[in-house]
C-alpha positions as CSV (number, residue, x, y, z in Angstrom):
1,X,-3.7,36.8,21.2
2,X,-4.0,36.7,17.4
3,X,-0.8,36.5,15.3
4,X,-1.1,38.4,12.1
5,X,0.7,37.5,8.8
6,X,1.2,40.1,6.1
7,X,1.6,39.4,2.4
8,X,1.0,41.2,-1.0
9,X,0.2,40.3,-4.6
10,X,-1.4,41.6,-7.8
11,X,-3.8,39.9,-10.1
12,X,-1.1,38.3,-12.2
13,X,0.5,36.8,-9.0
14,X,-2.9,35.9,-7.7
15,X,-3.7,33.9,-10.8
16,X,-0.2,32.3,-10.9
17,X,0.1,31.2,-7.3
18,X,-1.5,33.6,-4.8
19,X,-5.0,32.1,-5.0
20,X,-3.6,28.7,-4.0
21,X,-1.7,30.3,-1.1
22,X,-4.8,32.1,0.2
23,X,-7.1,29.1,0.0
24,X,-4.6,26.9,1.8
25,X,-3.9,29.6,4.4
26,X,-7.7,29.8,5.1
27,X,-7.9,26.0,5.3
28,X,-4.9,25.3,7.6
29,X,-4.6,28.4,9.9
30,X,-6.2,28.2,13.3
31,X,-8.6,30.8,14.7
32,X,-5.7,32.6,16.4
33,X,-4.1,33.4,13.0
34,X,-5.1,35.9,10.4
35,X,-3.6,37.5,7.3
36,X,-3.6,41.0,5.8
37,X,-3.2,40.6,2.1
38,X,-2.2,43.9,0.4
39,X,-3.5,43.8,-3.2
40,X,-2.2,45.9,-6.1
41,X,-5.0,46.8,-8.5
42,X,-8.7,45.8,-8.4
43,X,-9.4,43.3,-5.7
44,X,-11.3,40.2,-6.9
45,X,-14.8,40.1,-5.3
46,X,-14.1,36.6,-4.0
47,X,-11.4,37.9,-1.6
48,X,-13.9,40.0,0.3
49,X,-15.8,36.9,1.4
50,X,-12.9,35.5,3.5
51,X,-13.4,36.0,7.3
52,X,-9.8,35.2,8.2
53,X,-8.0,37.0,5.4
54,X,-8.4,40.8,5.1
55,X,-7.5,42.0,1.6
56,X,-6.8,45.7,1.5
57,X,-5.7,47.9,-1.5
58,X,-2.2,48.9,-2.1
59,X,-2.7,52.6,-1.7
60,X,0.5,54.1,-0.5
61,X,1.4,57.7,-1.4
62,X,5.0,57.1,-0.6
63,X,5.2,54.1,-2.8
64,X,3.5,56.0,-5.6
65,X,6.1,58.7,-5.3
66,X,8.9,56.2,-5.3
67,X,7.5,54.6,-8.5
68,X,7.0,58.1,-10.1
69,X,10.5,59.3,-9.3
70,X,12.4,56.2,-10.3
71,X,10.0,53.7,-12.1
72,X,10.8,54.9,-15.6
73,X,14.5,54.3,-15.2
74,X,15.4,51.0,-16.9
75,X,18.3,50.5,-14.4
76,X,15.8,50.7,-11.5
77,X,13.9,47.8,-13.2
78,X,16.9,45.5,-13.4
79,X,18.8,46.6,-16.5
80,X,22.5,46.5,-15.8
81,X,25.0,48.5,-17.9
82,X,28.4,47.0,-17.5
83,X,31.2,49.4,-18.6
84,X,34.5,47.8,-19.5
85,X,37.7,49.7,-20.5
86,X,40.5,47.7,-22.1
87,X,44.2,48.4,-22.1
88,X,44.1,50.2,-25.5
89,X,41.4,52.5,-24.1
90,X,38.7,50.8,-26.1
91,X,35.5,50.9,-24.2
92,X,32.5,48.5,-24.3
93,X,29.1,48.5,-22.8
94,X,27.2,45.2,-22.1
95,X,23.6,45.1,-21.2
96,X,21.8,42.4,-19.2
97,X,18.8,42.0,-16.9
98,X,19.6,41.1,-13.3
99,X,16.9,40.6,-10.6
100,X,19.4,41.8,-7.9
101,X,18.9,45.3,-9.3
102,X,15.2,45.3,-9.9
103,X,14.4,47.8,-7.2
104,X,10.8,48.4,-8.5
105,X,9.8,44.7,-8.3
106,X,11.0,44.3,-4.8
107,X,9.8,47.6,-3.4
108,X,6.3,46.4,-2.5
109,X,7.2,44.6,0.7
110,X,8.0,47.4,3.0
111,X,5.2,49.7,1.8
112,X,2.7,46.8,2.2
113,X,3.9,46.3,5.8
114,X,3.3,49.9,6.6
115,X,-0.2,49.7,5.1
116,X,-1.0,46.6,7.2
117,X,0.2,48.4,10.4
118,X,-2.1,51.3,9.5
119,X,-5.0,48.9,8.9
120,X,-4.8,46.9,12.1
121,X,-3.3,47.1,15.5
122,X,-0.8,44.3,15.8
123,X,-0.3,42.1,18.8
124,X,3.1,41.2,20.3
125,X,4.4,39.9,17.0
126,X,3.6,40.0,13.3
127,X,5.0,38.2,10.3
128,X,5.8,39.0,6.7
129,X,5.3,36.0,4.4
130,X,5.7,35.9,0.7
131,X,2.7,34.8,-1.4
132,X,4.5,32.1,-3.3
133,X,3.9,29.7,-0.4
134,X,2.2,26.4,0.0
135,X,0.6,25.7,3.4
136,X,1.1,22.0,4.3
137,X,-0.6,21.4,7.6
138,X,-2.7,23.1,10.3
139,X,-0.8,25.8,12.2
140,X,-1.5,28.2,15.0
141,X,0.2,30.8,17.1
142,X,1.7,28.2,19.4
143,X,3.5,26.4,16.6
144,X,4.7,29.6,15.0
145,X,5.9,31.2,18.2
146,X,9.3,29.5,18.1
147,X,10.2,31.2,14.9
148,X,9.5,34.7,16.4
149,X,12.2,37.0,17.9
150,X,12.8,36.9,21.6
151,X,11.9,39.8,23.9
152,X,15.3,41.5,23.3
153,X,15.4,40.9,19.5
154,X,13.9,43.1,16.8
155,X,13.3,40.6,14.1
156,X,13.8,36.9,13.1
157,X,15.2,36.1,9.7
158,X,16.5,33.3,7.5
159,X,20.2,33.8,7.2
160,X,22.6,32.3,4.8
161,X,26.4,32.0,5.4
162,X,27.5,32.5,1.8
163,X,25.4,35.5,0.8
164,X,22.3,37.6,1.6
165,X,19.5,36.2,3.7
166,X,16.1,34.9,2.4
167,X,13.3,37.3,3.3
168,X,10.2,35.1,2.4
169,X,9.6,35.0,6.2
170,X,10.3,37.9,8.6
171,X,9.1,37.8,12.2
172,X,8.8,41.2,14.0
173,X,8.8,41.9,17.7
174,X,6.1,44.6,18.0
175,X,7.1,45.3,21.6
176,X,10.7,46.2,20.9
177,X,11.4,49.9,21.0
178,X,13.6,49.7,17.9
179,X,11.3,47.8,15.6
180,X,9.5,50.8,14.2
181,X,12.8,52.6,13.8
182,X,14.1,49.6,11.9
183,X,11.1,49.5,9.6
184,X,11.2,53.2,9.0
185,X,14.9,53.0,8.1
186,X,14.2,50.4,5.5
187,X,11.4,52.5,4.0
188,X,13.6,55.6,4.0
189,X,16.2,53.8,1.9
190,X,13.5,53.5,-0.8
191,X,11.8,56.9,-0.5
192,X,15.1,58.9,-0.5
193,X,16.6,57.0,-3.4
194,X,19.5,55.8,-1.2
195,X,18.8,52.3,-2.4
196,X,20.6,53.1,-5.7
197,X,23.9,53.8,-3.8
198,X,24.0,50.3,-2.4
199,X,25.8,47.3,-3.9
200,X,22.5,45.5,-4.8
201,X,18.9,46.7,-4.9
202,X,16.7,43.7,-4.1
203,X,14.8,43.4,-0.9
204,X,17.0,40.8,0.9
205,X,20.0,43.1,0.4
206,X,18.1,46.0,1.9
207,X,16.8,44.1,4.9
208,X,20.3,42.8,5.6
209,X,22.0,46.2,5.1
210,X,19.7,47.8,7.7
211,X,20.0,44.9,10.0
212,X,23.8,45.4,9.9
213,X,23.4,49.0,10.8
214,X,21.2,48.2,13.8
215,X,23.5,45.3,14.9
216,X,26.4,47.6,14.9
217,X,24.5,49.7,17.4
218,X,24.1,46.7,19.7
219,X,20.6,45.6,18.7
220,X,19.8,41.9,18.5
221,X,18.1,39.8,15.8
222,X,17.3,36.1,15.6
223,X,18.6,33.9,12.8
224,X,16.2,31.0,12.5
225,X,18.1,29.1,9.9
226,X,19.2,25.7,11.2
227,X,21.8,25.2,8.5
228,X,23.7,28.4,7.5
229,X,25.1,26.6,4.4
230,X,21.7,25.8,2.9
231,X,20.9,27.7,-0.2
232,X,17.2,27.4,0.6
233,X,17.1,28.2,4.3
234,X,13.3,28.4,4.5
235,X,13.0,24.6,4.2
236,X,15.9,24.1,6.6
237,X,14.6,26.1,9.5
238,X,11.6,24.1,10.9
239,X,9.2,26.2,8.9
240,X,9.0,23.4,6.4
241,X,6.7,21.6,8.8
242,X,4.0,24.1,8.0
243,X,5.0,25.8,4.7
244,X,6.9,25.3,1.5
245,X,8.4,28.4,-0.2
246,X,8.3,28.0,-4.0
247,X,11.3,30.2,-4.4
248,X,12.1,30.9,-8.1
249,X,10.4,29.9,-11.3
250,X,11.4,26.2,-11.3
251,X,10.0,25.5,-7.9
252,X,6.8,27.4,-8.8
253,X,6.5,25.2,-11.9
254,X,7.1,22.0,-9.8
255,X,4.7,23.2,-7.1
256,X,7.2,22.2,-4.4
257,X,10.8,22.6,-3.3
258,X,13.4,20.2,-4.7
259,X,14.6,17.2,-2.8
260,X,18.2,18.6,-2.8
261,X,16.9,21.8,-1.1
262,X,16.7,19.9,2.2
263,X,20.2,19.7,3.7
264,X,21.0,17.1,6.3
């Protein structure tokens, strides 16, 4: 049974790091692994030649509507307006950019997943993986299976004890009756604008928020972090055997995670 990975990128990200990820994915993945790459904008001709990676256009009517309704709002793109009122009733407004509130930037993941599900019938499990990855060694479905949810779990995730989880890797149980409901609930938070009522608007916050809703109803999820105190749980989960997640601009510049990311 083939295990399908899903990712997304645009031309800027492709040139920055996506092309390296795709070439390494093709090189190191076994024949029982494939990837659906959801591409925003014109797809480079070279990507149509890959037999293991299926690149499809980001053509989501619901995502277009979300962008049309909210995309022109500076606040939805990460601008924070901080209102402060002093004791003498003097009021000040401070402006700053904060990635935690860039709803537009982080909206592509859930809509890309739905496009991938429409494009291909998935097997028992499928995986979301961010495109800012390095593939380090050969991997197949057998090696990846331990990071997937169990039969009674909806999703596997990389949890952190101190704050929101890392969502560079999400493993989904396609046989669980609640998985599609979980994904639809995440999507609805975007399409209805409910996202702007939450404390933060980035993707990790949304996935955690909905996971909490489902856990409160008795549903189970699998935290694959081996050290809940690690700030970079991806490289402290066992996944670092096969991948490195270049989280943030400094790791992308270095081309690898830092030594201090690996917690004993």
